[in-house]
C-alpha positions in Angstrom: -63.8 -30.0 179.0 -62.4 -26.9 176.8 -59.6 -26.6 179.2 -58.6 -30.1 178.5 -59.1 -29.9 174.9 -56.5 -27.0 174.5 -53.8 -28.3 177.1 -53.8 -31.7 175.0 -53.6 -29.0 171.5 -50.7 -27.9 173.3 -48.9 -31.0 174.4 -49.1 -32.6 170.9 -49.6 -28.9 168.6 -46.7 -30.6 166.3 -48.5 -34.0 165.7 -51.9 -32.7 165.4 -50.7 -30.5 162.9 -49.3 -33.0 160.7 -52.0 -35.4 160.7 -54.7 -32.5 159.9 -52.7 -31.1 157.1 -52.3 -34.7 155.7 -56.1 -35.6 156.3 -56.7 -32.2 154.2 -54.4 -33.4 151.3 -56.2 -36.4 150.9 -59.5 -35.2 150.4 -57.7 -32.8 148.5 -56.7 -35.6 146.4 -59.8 -35.5 144.5 -59.4 -32.5 143.0 -58.0 -33.4 139.5 -61.6 -35.8 139.4 -63.7 -32.3 139.4 -65.9 -32.4 136.6 -68.2 -29.5 135.1 -71.7 -29.7 133.9 -72.6 -26.8 131.7 -76.4 -28.0 130.7 -78.6 -25.5 131.0 -81.2 -28.4 132.2 -79.0 -28.2 135.3 -80.8 -25.0 136.8 -84.2 -27.3 136.6 -85.5 -29.2 139.1 -86.7 -32.8 137.7 -89.5 -32.4 139.3 -90.5 -28.9 138.0 -93.7 -29.0 136.2 -92.7 -26.3 133.2 -89.5 -29.0 132.7 -92.1 -31.6 132.1 -94.3 -29.6 129.5 -90.6 -28.7 128.0 -89.5 -32.5 127.7 -92.7 -32.8 126.3 -92.3 -30.5 123.9 -88.9 -32.0 122.6 -90.1 -35.3 122.9 -93.1 -34.4 120.1 -91.3 -31.9 118.0 -87.8 -32.9 118.4 -84.8 -31.4 120.3 -83.9 -28.3 120.1 -80.0 -28.6 120.5 -78.3 -27.0 117.6 -75.0 -26.0 116.3 -75.8 -22.6 114.3 -73.0 -21.9 112.1 -72.9 -18.5 110.6 -71.0 -17.5 107.5 -70.3 -13.6 106.7 -68.4 -12.9 103.4 -66.3 -10.2 104.1 -65.9 -9.2 99.8 -69.7 -9.8 98.6 -72.9 -11.0 99.7 -74.3 -14.7 100.4 -76.1 -14.9 97.4 -73.0 -15.1 95.2 -72.0 -18.2 93.3 -69.2 -18.8 96.4 -70.8 -18.2 98.9 -73.6 -20.4 97.8 -71.4 -23.2 97.3 -69.7 -22.9 100.8 -73.6 -22.8 102.7 -73.9 -26.3 100.7 -70.9 -27.1 101.2 -70.6 -26.8 105.3 -74.1 -28.8 105.6 -73.2 -31.4 103.5 -70.3 -32.0 105.9 -72.6 -31.1 108.7 -73.5 -34.6 108.5 -70.5 -36.2 109.7 -71.2 -34.7 113.2 -72.0 -37.2 115.7 -75.6 -37.3 116.7 -77.0 -35.1 113.4 -80.4 -35.1 112.9 -81.0 -32.3 110.1 -79.7 -29.6 108.7 -81.7 -26.1 107.3 -79.7 -23.4 105.6 -80.9 -21.1 102.4 -79.6 -23.8 100.5 -81.6 -26.6 102.0 -84.7 -27.0 103.5 -87.6 -29.8 103.6 -90.3 -27.5 102.3 -88.2 -26.4 99.3 -87.3 -29.9 98.0 -85.4 -27.8 95.1 -83.4 -25.2 96.7 -81.2 -24.2 94.0 -79.8 -26.1 91.0 -75.8 -25.4 90.7 -76.6 -25.1 87.0 -78.4 -21.8 87.5 -75.9 -19.8 90.3 -74.5 -18.4 86.7 -78.2 -17.8 85.3 -78.6 -14.2 86.6 -82.4 -14.1 86.2 -82.3 -17.3 88.0 -80.4 -15.7 91.2 -82.7 -12.8 91.1 -85.6 -14.7 91.5 -84.3 -16.8 94.2 -82.7 -14.1 96.2 -86.1 -12.9 96.2 -87.8 -16.1 97.2 -85.3 -16.4 100.0 -85.7 -12.7 101.6 -89.5 -12.6 101.4 -89.6 -15.8 103.0 -90.4 -15.9 107.2 -88.6 -19.6 106.4 -85.2 -17.7 106.0 -85.6 -13.5 106.3 -83.8 -13.1 109.9 -83.9 -16.9 110.5 -81.1 -18.4 108.1 -80.4 -15.2 106.5 -80.0 -11.4 106.9 -82.1 -9.0 105.5 -79.0 -7.1 103.5 -77.3 -10.7 102.6 -74.5 -10.5 104.3 -75.0 -12.7 106.5 -76.4 -16.5 106.0 -76.4 -20.0 108.9 -76.4 -23.4 108.5 -78.5 -24.8 111.1 -77.5 -28.0 112.4 -80.0 -30.2 114.6 -78.1 -33.1 116.7 -80.1 -35.5 118.8 -78.3 -36.1 121.7 -78.6 -39.0 124.3 -80.2 -37.5 128.1 -77.5 -36.1 130.6 -74.4 -37.1 128.5 -71.6 -34.8 128.6 -69.4 -36.8 126.2 -71.9 -36.5 123.6 -72.1 -33.2 124.1 -68.0 -32.7 123.8 -68.0 -35.0 120.6 -70.8 -33.2 118.9 -69.1 -29.9 119.9 -65.6 -31.1 118.7 -66.5 -32.1 115.5 -68.2 -29.1 114.8 -65.4 -26.8 115.9 -63.5 -28.8 113.6 -65.9 -28.7 110.4 -65.9 -24.5 111.0 -62.0 -24.1 111.4 -61.5 -26.0 108.5 -64.1 -24.1 106.3 -62.4 -21.0 107.8 -58.8 -22.0 106.6 -60.3 -23.1 103.1 -62.0 -19.9 102.9 -59.8 -17.0 104.0 -62.4 -13.9 102.6 -65.3 -15.8 104.8 -66.0 -15.2 108.6 -67.2 -18.3 109.6 -68.1 -18.2 113.9 -69.9 -21.3 115.1 -72.7 -20.4 117.6 -76.2 -22.3 118.8 -77.1 -23.6 122.3 -74.8 -26.4 122.7 -71.5 -23.9 121.4 -72.6 -21.2 124.1 -73.2 -23.4 126.7 -70.1 -25.2 126.3 -68.0 -22.1 126.0 -69.4 -20.7 129.4 -68.2 -24.1 131.1 -64.7 -23.2 129.7 -65.1 -19.7 130.9 -66.0 -21.2 134.2 -63.2 -23.9 134.5 -60.9 -20.7 133.8 -62.6 -18.2 135.9 -62.8 -20.7 139.1 -58.9 -20.7 138.8 -58.1 -17.7 138.1 -61.0 -16.2 141.0 -59.2 -18.8 143.6 -55.9 -17.0 143.1 -56.6 -13.8 143.3 -58.7 -14.3 146.3 -56.6 -15.7 148.1 -53.1 -13.4 147.0 -55.9 -10.7 148.4 -56.3 -12.0 151.3 -52.6 -13.3 151.9 -51.7 -9.6 151.0 -54.3 -8.2 153.3 -53.0 -10.5 156.1 -49.4 -9.1 155.5 -49.7 -5.5 155.8 -52.2 -6.2 159.1 -50.4 -8.7 160.9 -46.7 -7.7 159.7 -45.7 -11.2 160.1 -44.8 -14.1 157.9 -46.3 -16.6 160.4 -49.1 -15.3 161.0 -50.3 -15.1 157.4 -49.0 -18.4 156.5 -50.7 -20.1 159.0 -54.4 -18.7 157.7 -53.6 -19.2 154.4 -52.5 -22.6 154.7 -56.2 -23.1 156.5 -57.9 -21.1 153.8 -56.1 -23.3 150.8 -56.5 -26.2 152.5 -60.5 -25.6 153.3 -60.9 -24.8 149.6 -59.1 -27.6 147.9 -60.4 -30.4 150.8 -64.1 -29.1 150.3 -63.8 -29.4 146.4 -62.1 -32.8 146.9 -64.7 -34.0 148.8 -67.3 -33.0 146.2 -65.0 -34.1 143.5 -64.9 -37.6 145.5 -68.7 -37.7 145.7 -69.0 -37.5 141.9 -70.8 -34.0 142.0 -70.3 -32.1 139.0 -69.6 -27.9 138.9 -72.0 -25.9 137.4 -72.1 -22.1 136.1 -72.5 -20.8 139.6 -69.5 -22.6 141.0 -67.3 -19.7 140.2 -68.1 -18.4 143.8 -67.3 -21.1 145.6 -64.1 -21.0 146.5 -64.0 -17.3 146.8 -66.8 -17.7 150.1 -64.9 -20.8 151.3 -62.0 -18.8 151.6 -63.4 -15.8 153.1 -65.6 -17.5 155.6 -62.2 -20.1 156.7 -60.7 -17.0 157.4 -63.2 -14.9 160.0 -62.8 -17.0 162.7 -58.9 -17.2 162.5 -58.3 -13.6 162.4 -60.6 -12.8 166.1 -58.3 -16.1 167.5 -55.2 -13.5 165.9 -56.5 -10.0 167.2 -57.4 -12.4 171.1 -53.9 -14.2 170.7 -51.7 -10.6 170.2 -54.2 -9.3 173.0 -52.3 -11.7 175.0 -49.1 -10.6 174.1 -49.5 -7.1 174.7 -50.6 -8.1 178.2 -47.4 -9.8 179.0 -48.7 -13.5 178.4 -46.2 -16.0 176.9 -46.7 -17.4 173.4 -48.6 -20.9 174.8 -50.6 -18.7 177.5 -51.6 -16.2 174.5 -53.3 -19.4 172.7 -54.7 -20.8 175.7 -56.4 -17.9 176.5 -57.1 -16.5 172.8 -58.9 -20.0 172.3 -60.6 -20.2 175.6 -62.3 -16.6 175.0 -63.3 -17.2 171.3 -63.8 -20.7 171.1 -67.8 -20.7 172.1 -68.3 -17.5 169.5 -66.4 -19.4 166.7 -68.7 -22.4 167.3 -71.8 -20.3 167.2 -70.6 -18.4 164.1 -69.8 -21.6 162.5 -73.4 -23.0 163.3 -75.0 -19.7 162.2 -73.1 -19.6 159.3 -74.3 -23.0 158.1 -77.7 -22.2 159.0 -77.5 -19.5 156.9 -75.9 -20.9 153.3 -78.2 -24.1 153.6 -81.1 -21.8 153.1 -80.2 -22.0 149.5 -82.0 -25.4 149.5 -85.1 -23.3 149.1 -84.0 -22.7 145.6 -85.6 -23.7 143.0 -82.2 -24.2 141.1 -80.6 -27.2 141.4 -77.2 -25.5 141.1 -77.6 -23.4 144.0 -78.8 -25.4 146.2 -75.8 -27.5 145.8 -73.6 -24.1 146.0 -74.9 -24.3 149.8 -74.5 -27.4 150.4 -70.7 -27.2 149.1 -69.9 -23.8 151.7 -71.5 -25.6 154.5 -68.7 -28.1 154.0 -66.3 -25.5 153.3 -67.5 -23.4 156.8 -67.0 -26.9 158.8 -63.8 -27.8 157.3 -62.6 -25.0 157.9 -63.7 -24.4 161.5 -62.1 -28.1 162.5 -59.1 -26.6 160.9 -59.6 -23.2 163.1 -59.6 -25.5 166.2 -56.9 -27.8 165.4 -54.6 -26.2 163.3 -54.4 -22.7 163.7 -53.7 -23.4 167.5 -50.8 -26.5 166.7 -49.2 -23.9 164.0 -49.1 -20.6 166.5 -47.2 -23.1 169.0 -45.1 -24.3 166.5 -44.0 -21.2 164.5 -42.4 -18.4 166.7 -43.7 -15.6 168.5 -44.3 -12.6 167.3 -41.6 -9.9 168.7 -44.3 -7.0 168.7 -48.1 -6.3 168.3 -49.2 -4.7 164.4 -50.8 -1.2 165.1 -53.9 -2.7 163.6 -54.0 -5.9 166.0 -54.0 -3.3 169.1 -57.2 -4.0 171.0 -56.6 -0.4 172.3 -57.0 1.2 168.6 -60.9 1.6 168.3 -61.1 2.4 172.1 -61.8 5.9 171.9 -64.2 5.5 168.9 -66.0 2.8 171.0 -66.3 5.6 174.2 -67.6 7.9 171.5 -70.0 6.0 169.6 -71.5 5.0 173.4 -71.5 8.6 174.3 -74.0 9.6 171.2 -75.8 6.3 171.6 -79.1 7.7 171.0 -78.2 10.5 168.9 -76.6 7.3 166.6 -79.9 5.1 166.7 -81.7 8.2 165.2 -79.6 9.3 162.3 -78.5 5.4 161.3 -82.0 4.5 161.8 -83.5 7.7 159.3 -80.5 6.4 156.8 -81.1 2.6 157.3 -84.9 3.7 156.3 -84.2 5.9 153.0 -82.0 3.4 151.9 -84.2 0.1 152.8 -87.1 1.8 150.9 -85.1 1.3 147.5 -85.7 -2.2 147.7 -88.8 -1.4 145.2 -86.5 -0.2 143.1 -85.7 -3.7 141.9 -87.0 -5.9 139.2 -87.4 -9.8 139.2 -85.5 -10.6 135.8 -82.7 -12.1 134.0 -80.4 -11.7 130.9 -78.4 -14.9 130.3 -76.7 -13.8 127.5 -75.2 -11.2 129.3 -73.7 -13.9 131.6 -70.2 -13.9 130.0 -67.8 -11.2 128.7 -67.6 -9.6 125.5 -63.6 -12.0 125.1 -65.5 -14.9 125.5 -65.8 -17.1 122.4 -69.4 -18.2 123.7 -69.9 -14.2 124.0 -68.6 -13.4 120.4 -70.8 -15.9 119.0 -73.8 -14.5 120.3 -73.1 -11.2 119.4 -72.2 -12.1 115.9 -76.3 -13.6 115.6 -77.6 -10.6 117.3 -75.8 -8.2 114.7 -76.8 -9.9 111.3 -79.8 -11.9 112.6 -81.1 -9.6 115.4 -83.0 -12.1 117.1 -80.9 -14.6 120.3 -84.6 -15.6 122.7 -86.9 -18.5 120.6 -89.8 -19.2 122.4 -92.3 -22.3 121.2 -96.0 -22.2 121.3 -97.8 -25.7 120.4 -101.0 -24.6 118.5 -103.2 -27.8 119.0 -106.5 -28.3 117.2 -108.0 -31.3 119.0 -108.6 -33.3 116.3 -106.1 -35.7 113.7 -104.7 -34.2 111.0 -106.3 -30.7 112.2 -103.6 -29.2 110.9 -104.7 -29.1 107.7 -108.3 -27.7 108.2 -108.6 -24.1 106.9 -110.1 -22.6 109.8 -106.9 -24.0 111.6 -104.8 -22.9 109.1 -106.1 -19.0 109.5 -106.3 -18.8 113.6 -102.6 -20.2 113.4 -102.0 -16.6 110.9 -104.1 -14.4 112.7 -101.9 -15.4 115.8 -98.7 -15.0 114.2 -99.5 -11.3 113.0 -99.9 -10.7 116.6 -97.1 -11.4 117.5 -95.1 -9.7 114.8 -96.8 -6.5 116.1 -94.9 -6.6 119.1 -91.9 -4.9 119.4 -89.5 -7.2 121.2 -90.3 -9.6 118.7 -87.5 -10.0 115.6 -89.3 -12.9 114.0 -92.1 -15.2 113.7 -92.8 -18.7 111.7 -95.1 -20.9 111.5 -97.1 -24.0 109.6 -98.6 -21.6 107.4 -94.9 -20.3 106.0 -94.1 -24.1 105.4 -97.5 -25.0 103.9 -96.8 -21.1 101.4 -93.6 -22.6 100.3 -94.9 -25.7 99.3 -97.6 -24.0 97.9 -99.9 -25.9 99.9 -102.0 -22.4 100.7 -102.6 -19.1 99.6 -103.9 -15.8 100.5 -107.5 -14.6 99.4 -106.8 -11.1 98.1 -110.5 -9.6 98.6 -111.2 -11.9 101.8 -107.5 -11.7 103.2 -108.4 -15.2 104.1 -106.3 -18.2 103.7 -107.3 -20.5 101.1 -105.8 -24.3 101.5 -105.5 -27.0 98.9 -107.9 -30.4 99.2 -106.4 -32.5 101.9 -105.5 -35.3 100.3 -103.1 -33.0 97.8 -101.4 -32.1 100.8 -101.1 -35.6 102.4 -100.0 -37.1 98.9 -97.3 -34.8 98.5 -96.2 -35.3 101.8 -96.1 -38.6 101.3 -94.1 -38.5 98.0 -91.5 -36.5 100.6 -91.7 -38.8 103.1 -93.2 -36.8 105.4 -96.6 -38.6 105.5 -97.9 -40.3 107.4 -95.3 -40.6 109.9 -93.4 -37.2 110.0 -89.8 -37.5 109.7 -87.0 -35.9 112.1 -87.1 -32.7 109.6 -90.6 -31.9 109.3 -90.7 -30.9 113.6 -93.6 -28.2 112.7 -96.1 -30.8 113.1 -96.4 -33.6 115.8 -97.0 -37.0 115.1 -100.8 -36.9 114.0 -100.8 -33.5 112.3 -103.0 -32.5 115.1 -101.1 -29.6 116.1 -98.3 -27.4 115.3 -95.3 -25.4 116.1 -94.7 -21.4 115.9 -91.5 -20.2 116.9 -91.0 -16.3 118.1 -87.5 -14.9 117.9 -87.1 -12.3 120.7 -84.5 -9.7 120.6 -82.0 -9.7 122.8 -84.3 -8.5 126.1 -84.5 -10.0 129.5 -87.0 -12.5 130.8 -89.3 -9.8 132.4 -90.1 -8.6 129.2 -90.1 -12.4 128.3 -93.0 -13.2 130.3 -94.7 -10.0 130.3 -95.6 -11.0 126.2 -95.8 -14.3 126.4 -99.0 -13.9 129.2 -100.0 -11.5 126.6 -100.2 -13.8 123.7 -101.2 -16.9 125.9 -104.2 -14.2 126.9 -104.7 -13.4 122.8 -105.2 -16.5 121.4 -107.8 -17.6 124.6 -110.0 -14.6 123.5 -109.2 -14.8 119.3 -108.8 -18.4 118.2 -111.7 -20.8 118.5 -110.1 -23.4 116.8 -106.7 -23.1 118.5 -105.3 -23.7 121.6 -101.9 -23.8 123.8 -100.7 -24.3 127.6 -98.4 -21.1 126.9 -95.2 -20.5 125.6 -92.2 -22.6 125.9 -88.3 -22.6 125.4 -85.3 -22.5 127.6 -85.3 -19.2 128.0 -88.7 -19.0 128.9 -88.6 -21.8 131.2 -85.9 -19.8 133.2 -87.4 -16.6 133.2 -90.4 -18.5 135.2 -88.3 -20.3 137.2 -86.2 -16.9 138.3 -89.4 -15.7 139.5 -90.6 -18.4 141.9 -86.5 -18.3 142.9 -86.7 -14.9 144.3 -89.8 -15.7 146.2 -88.0 -18.8 147.8 -85.4 -17.4 148.6 -87.0 -14.5 150.1 -89.0 -17.4 152.3 -85.8 -19.1 153.1 -84.1 -16.0 154.2 -87.1 -15.4 156.6 -86.9 -18.9 157.5 -83.2 -19.0 158.3 -83.1 -15.6 160.5 -86.0 -16.7 162.6 -83.5 -19.5 163.3 -80.2 -18.2 163.8 -82.1 -16.2 166.4 -83.7 -19.2 168.0 -80.2 -20.2 167.7 -78.7 -17.2 169.4 -81.3 -17.0 171.9 -81.0 -21.1 173.3 -76.7 -20.6 172.9 -76.5 -17.2 174.5 -79.2 -17.8 177.1 -81.0 -14.5 176.8 -84.6 -14.0 174.6 -83.6 -10.2 174.6 -80.0 -10.4 173.3 -81.4 -13.0 170.4 -84.4 -10.5 169.5 -81.5 -7.1 169.7 -79.4 -8.9 167.5 -82.2 -9.6 164.3 -81.6 -5.6 163.9 -77.8 -5.6 162.9 -78.3 -9.3 161.2 -81.1 -8.0 158.8 -80.4 -4.4 158.3 -76.6 -4.9 156.3 -78.7 -7.3 154.2 -81.7 -4.6 153.9 -79.4 -1.4 153.0 -77.5 -4.0 150.4 -80.2 -4.7 148.0 -81.7 -1.3 148.5 -78.1 0.4 147.2 -79.0 -2.3 144.3 -81.9 -1.0 143.3 -80.3 2.2 143.0 -77.2 1.1 141.1 -78.2 -2.0 138.8 -81.8 -2.3 139.6 -82.1 -6.3 138.8 -82.8 -9.2 140.7 -82.2 -12.8 139.3 -81.0 -16.2 140.3 -77.5 -14.7 141.6 -78.6 -12.1 143.2 -81.4 -13.6 144.7 -79.2 -16.4 146.4 -77.0 -13.9 148.2 -79.4 -13.8 150.6 -78.4 -16.8 152.3 -75.1 -16.1 151.9 -75.3 -12.7 153.2 -76.9 -14.2 156.5 -74.6 -16.4 157.0 -71.8 -13.8 157.5 -73.8 -11.1 158.7 -74.4 -13.2 162.0 -70.6 -13.7 162.6 -69.6 -10.3 164.0 -72.7 -9.8 165.7 -72.2 -13.0 167.3 -68.4 -12.2 168.7 -69.6 -9.1 169.9 -72.6 -10.5 171.6 -70.3 -12.8 173.4 -67.7 -10.6 174.3 -71.0 -8.7 175.9 -73.0 -11.6 177.9 -69.2 -12.4 179.4 -68.7 -8.9 180.7 -72.6 -8.6 182.1 -72.4 -12.1 183.7 -68.2 -12.0 185.0 -67.9 -8.5 185.6 -71.0 -7.9 187.2 -71.2 -4.5 185.2 -74.3 -2.6 183.9 -75.4 -2.3 179.5 -73.4 0.8 179.0 -70.3 -0.7 180.6 -70.4 -3.9 179.2 -70.8 -2.7 175.5 -67.4 -0.6 176.4 -66.1 -3.9 177.4 -67.2 -5.4 174.3 -66.5 -3.0 171.9 -62.8 -2.6 173.6 -62.2 -6.3 172.7 -63.7 -7.1 169.7 -63.7 -4.1 168.3 -60.6 -4.7 166.2 -61.5 -8.0 165.3 -64.3 -6.8 164.1 -63.1 -4.6 161.6 -60.0 -6.2 160.9 -62.4 -9.5 159.9 -64.8 -7.8 157.9 -62.0 -5.9 155.7 -60.4 -9.4 155.4 -64.2 -10.5 154.6 -64.2 -7.4 151.5 -60.9 -7.6 150.3 -61.0 -11.9 149.5 -64.9 -11.2 148.0 -63.4 -8.3 145.7 -61.5 -11.0 144.0 -64.8 -12.6 142.5 -65.0 -8.9 140.8 -62.6 -9.5 138.2 -64.5 -12.8 137.0 -66.2 -12.6 133.7 -68.9 -14.6 134.8 -71.9 -12.1 135.3 -73.6 -14.4 138.4 -69.8 -14.1 140.3 -69.7 -10.8 140.1 -72.9 -9.8 141.2 -73.0 -12.2 144.2 -69.7 -11.1 144.9 -70.6 -7.4 144.7 -73.9 -8.0 147.2 -71.8 -9.9 149.3 -69.5 -6.9 149.5 -72.0 -4.5 150.3 -73.4 -6.5 153.3 -70.1 -7.1 155.0 -69.5 -4.0 154.6 -72.8 -2.5 156.1 -73.2 -5.3 158.6 -68.8 -3.7 159.9 -71.0 -0.5 160.6 -73.8 -2.1 162.1 -71.8 -3.8 164.6 -69.7 -1.4 165.4 -72.2 2.0 165.5 -75.6 0.3 165.9 -75.6 -2.7 168.4 -73.4 -1.4 170.8 -75.8 2.0 171.5 -78.6 -0.9 171.3 -77.4 -3.1 173.7 -76.7 -0.2 176.2 -80.2 1.7 175.7 -82.2 -1.8 175.3 -80.6 -4.4 177.9 -81.9 -3.1 180.9 -82.3 -5.8 183.0 -80.6 -6.7 185.8 -76.9 -7.7 186.0 -76.6 -11.5 185.3 
């Protein structure tokens, strides 16, 4: 059957090439329709209980989608009259932003109905009292104004339709226009647009720019490496054409299906490109081996296809199985990434089996074989490797144990604020907020009193104040605000100097005052401190820049403290997008480890079945698992942080490391079956036939993934680093560990 297939290719190779290229271009025609979804909620599975809690929280207290406009006067401070006028003006203009909900600043706050009369701006004593009030209130200090008065912020909340990217873009465009016009009118004041909408949309723009740049650099590096190795413009063109068409066709299909790319998408082109080139290298080396043996071009293509088709099919199956293990991830974008890469592998396999031989038959034959593709190049290395096989197994085994033991250095954590490079607008905005206000991560607690209008009870308020005080003492925390601060500002509560307990105004006075402000009996959208029936209120904790492990640890301590020290307040735990992701990261890593284990078992079973050898299948586990262990062990030494990006590398690594192992085992098995030789001689034969291809394909893969190291998206760089290390270790394992293992342990009868 394979012979007939190859004969048909030889006969109609030009027609096959034209048809395949035309089909791939049609699939790739969907590329302009590709969309990017930067909504952080895409990382959350709709079935997640914590997402349900987060949605309920936002339904109760309002959406936390916001713009945070930072104002930094260069010649004075924010309490100068002209600065206060600007803050007020920006707050007024912000009401024109689509989907506007509320605005808060040191000039506007629902709990200070008369913030500062314009007439008082020229009154020094009034200004001093105003400054003292603002800098002494938790409603503003480090939340809306810097402690030294150098900066202030206008926080604009918007209520966006769910899953409406166009609405987010409209709101962002309006906010950017507002900031740009304000900056042009006030050249001596630095005005920066921050907030979660601006940051996430800025991340989307960074993804788009990096996806194009990383893809181009990856293809360029692969092309340069192929030119260096093959010394043939025709072989390089054939391979690069497969790479480009595979990437474009995959992304085109994704676009046709209406699937949106997310923050992790920058890695997809590099992954598809490098996987697409891997099998063509084995065909190319086999092609040159046949030419060195004196065969003509047609015979060389026939024999290279015949000897590699089985291995290429197996490696494509195992690669797909490996990347599909990303479906064990808790984050939908990583599941989609695995499916996209799997689709790319299938498309690349089809073109490798159809387009590569057709092009090589169409193009002129090379006049001579480059030195790096000479199959005899590593023959001596193979002989020495097998001669010292027991020593190599001992030494390599010892080094592996030492490095793999370093995996324990890794910790499960995530630093979302470091995802973008420092030159991006969104990262600059984040750094500006941290510089002047000190806080970054927002965590919220809904504190329930268990009774209607319970938030007005003095026992409840005392427990809230105690919880707030505990949080303020935590070194990781920058700011804490609660209903107690709002009530102090409204003069509803005061602290007894003798008992240091909170005293509260009678409930009828509070409700009457709130009614006059339009906040009772139905809270307005501004009054998001409490829920609809006043049975619960929210406390906001702003953390200094930190990682997810710290957020989780402090949240656990806080929940435990509240259970032990409060009888009037209950909570289900902290919420907020940073904390939600922190919890998902932990479960995601565990699921990916489980998925990788399932994937390894599946690949092993596949190899046992396809190679028809239980012993070879078991031996293959060692060179398949050791490179991954070594990569994560070294990662524990050089970095030590396992986040979502690093954890999903497990599935991709598994799909990569199997390839060269399969090629080696296929050649080894053929030598044992066809040549009727013992394991030592078969290992030597396999090393001679595929050693060069293993080395060259691994180097090409490493060169391809190196293109992702220039990305300014941290997850892309981290995943690529893990994969480069894994591929390098896999190459060493397949050249220096697998042959000795086969020679030592495959002592069965000749097959």
